[in-house]
C-alpha positions in Angstrom: 23.2 1.0 -1.0 22.7 -2.7 -1.2 19.6 -4.4 -2.8 18.6 -8.0 -2.1 15.7 -10.0 -3.5 15.0 -13.2 -1.4 12.3 -15.7 -2.3 10.4 -16.7 0.7 9.9 -20.2 -0.4 10.2 -23.7 1.1 14.0 -23.8 0.4 14.7 -20.5 2.2 12.5 -21.3 5.1 14.0 -24.8 5.5 17.5 -23.4 5.6 16.5 -20.6 8.1 14.7 -23.1 10.3 17.7 -25.5 10.3 20.0 -22.6 11.2 17.8 -21.3 14.0 16.1 -24.4 15.4 18.5 -27.2 14.3 21.0 -26.8 17.1 18.1 -26.7 19.6 16.7 -29.9 18.2 20.1 -31.5 18.1 20.6 -30.6 21.8 17.2 -31.9 22.8 17.4 -35.2 21.0 21.1 -35.7 21.9 20.5 -34.9 25.5 17.5 -37.2 25.8 19.4 -40.0 24.0 22.3 -39.6 26.4 19.8 -39.7 29.3 18.2 -42.9 28.0 21.6 -44.5 27.4 22.8 -43.7 30.9 19.6 -44.9 32.4 19.7 -48.1 30.3 23.3 -48.7 31.4 22.4 -48.2 35.1 19.5 -50.6 34.8 21.7 -53.1 33.0 24.3 -53.0 35.8 21.6 -53.3 38.4 20.3 -56.4 36.6 16.8 -54.9 36.2 14.2 -56.6 34.1 15.3 -56.8 30.4 12.3 -54.8 29.3 13.4 -51.6 31.2 16.9 -51.3 29.8 15.9 -52.5 26.4 13.3 -49.8 26.3 15.9 -47.2 27.3 18.4 -48.3 24.6 15.6 -48.5 22.0 14.3 -45.0 22.9 17.9 -43.6 22.6 18.3 -45.2 19.2 14.9 -43.9 18.0 15.7 -40.4 19.1 19.1 -40.5 17.2 17.5 -42.0 14.1 14.9 -39.3 14.1 17.5 -36.6 14.6 19.7 -37.8 11.7 17.2 -39.2 9.3 13.7 -37.9 10.2 13.9 -34.3 11.3 14.8 -32.7 8.0 12.4 -34.6 5.8 9.5 -34.0 8.3 10.3 -30.3 8.5 10.5 -30.1 4.7 7.1 -31.8 4.4 5.5 -29.4 6.9 7.0 -26.3 5.3 5.9 -27.5 1.8 2.4 -27.9 3.0 2.2 -24.7 5.0 3.8 -22.6 2.2 1.9 -24.0 -0.7 0.8 -21.1 -2.9 2.1 -18.5 -0.4 5.6 -17.9 -1.7 6.6 -14.3 -1.6 9.5 -12.2 -2.8 11.1 -10.0 -0.2 13.0 -7.0 -1.6 15.4 -5.5 0.9 17.1 -2.1 0.3 20.0 -1.6 2.8 21.2 1.9 3.4 23.5 3.6 5.9 20.8 4.3 8.5 18.6 1.2 8.1 16.8 -0.9 5.6 13.5 -1.1 3.9 11.7 -4.4 3.2 8.8 -4.9 0.8 7.0 -8.2 0.3 5.4 -9.1 -3.0 3.2 -12.0 -3.9 2.7 -11.8 -7.7 1.6 -8.2 -8.4 0.4 -7.6 -4.9 2.5 -5.8 -2.3 1.9 -7.6 1.0 3.9 -5.7 3.5 6.2 -2.8 3.7 8.5 -1.9 6.6 11.4 0.4 7.4 13.8 -0.7 10.1 16.7 1.2 11.7 19.8 -0.9 12.6 19.4 0.2 16.2 16.0 -1.6 16.2 17.6 -4.9 15.2 18.0 -7.3 18.1 20.8 -9.2 16.3 21.9 -10.4 12.9 23.6 -13.8 12.3 25.5 -14.5 9.1 25.7 -18.0 7.6 27.3 -19.2 4.4 24.0 -19.1 2.6 22.1 -16.3 4.4 21.8 -13.7 7.1 19.1 -14.0 9.7 17.9 -10.7 11.1 16.1 -10.8 14.4 13.7 -7.9 14.9 12.6 -9.4 18.2 12.3 -12.8 19.8 9.5 -13.9 17.4 10.1 -11.9 14.2 12.9 -13.1 12.1 13.8 -12.2 8.5 15.9 -14.5 6.2 18.0 -12.7 3.7 19.7 -15.0 1.1 23.3 -14.2 0.2 22.5 -15.3 -3.4 19.8 -12.7 -3.7 22.1 -9.7 -4.0 21.1 -7.6 -7.0 23.1 -4.5 -6.1 26.3 -4.6 -4.1 28.3 -7.5 -2.8 27.4 -9.9 0.0 30.8 -9.4 1.7 30.3 -5.7 1.8 26.8 -6.1 3.3 28.4 -8.2 6.1 30.9 -5.4 6.8 28.0 -2.9 7.0 26.2 -5.2 9.5 29.4 -5.5 11.5 29.9 -1.8 11.7 26.3 -0.9 12.4 25.4 -3.7 14.8 28.8 -4.3 16.6 28.4 -7.2 19.0 24.9 -7.8 17.9 26.3 -9.2 14.6 27.6 -12.8 14.7 29.3 -14.4 11.7 29.5 -18.1 11.2 31.4 -17.7 7.9 35.0 -18.6 7.9 37.4 -16.0 6.4 38.5 -17.0 2.9 
């Protein structure tokens, strides 16, 4: 049996969002920047009006600046505002057949669920957390540092055994 207590706060949500949505945002901004750069280069070669290729190069630069310097602070501000006063503690108890989750906000128990491993769509392991996908829109973040009973490495082994190919690890072997 493994027990994990993960605070559902801004830091945990930011990390989970960067793990799940970061590559998508990087692909979108990078792809659009490349498109604008190619378009700007073509317009420059065709000796188009300076406004058009300057606009393309500026748009590419702004997208890259947003990706590298604006995305994370903006996401942090949005999460800070949306989670203000709504922090919860998720307590996970992982057993051989599945896991139980209980959400607590102060003294109130907000939600309770029991999930069989067969019902998990997938689990992804990162250096700081596991992200458990119940379906396309329901995702649970489980912090590696929140282990109160058992070791994080042993829980990863359990996920690998129970989920098979539905478990993906982005943690390099030490």
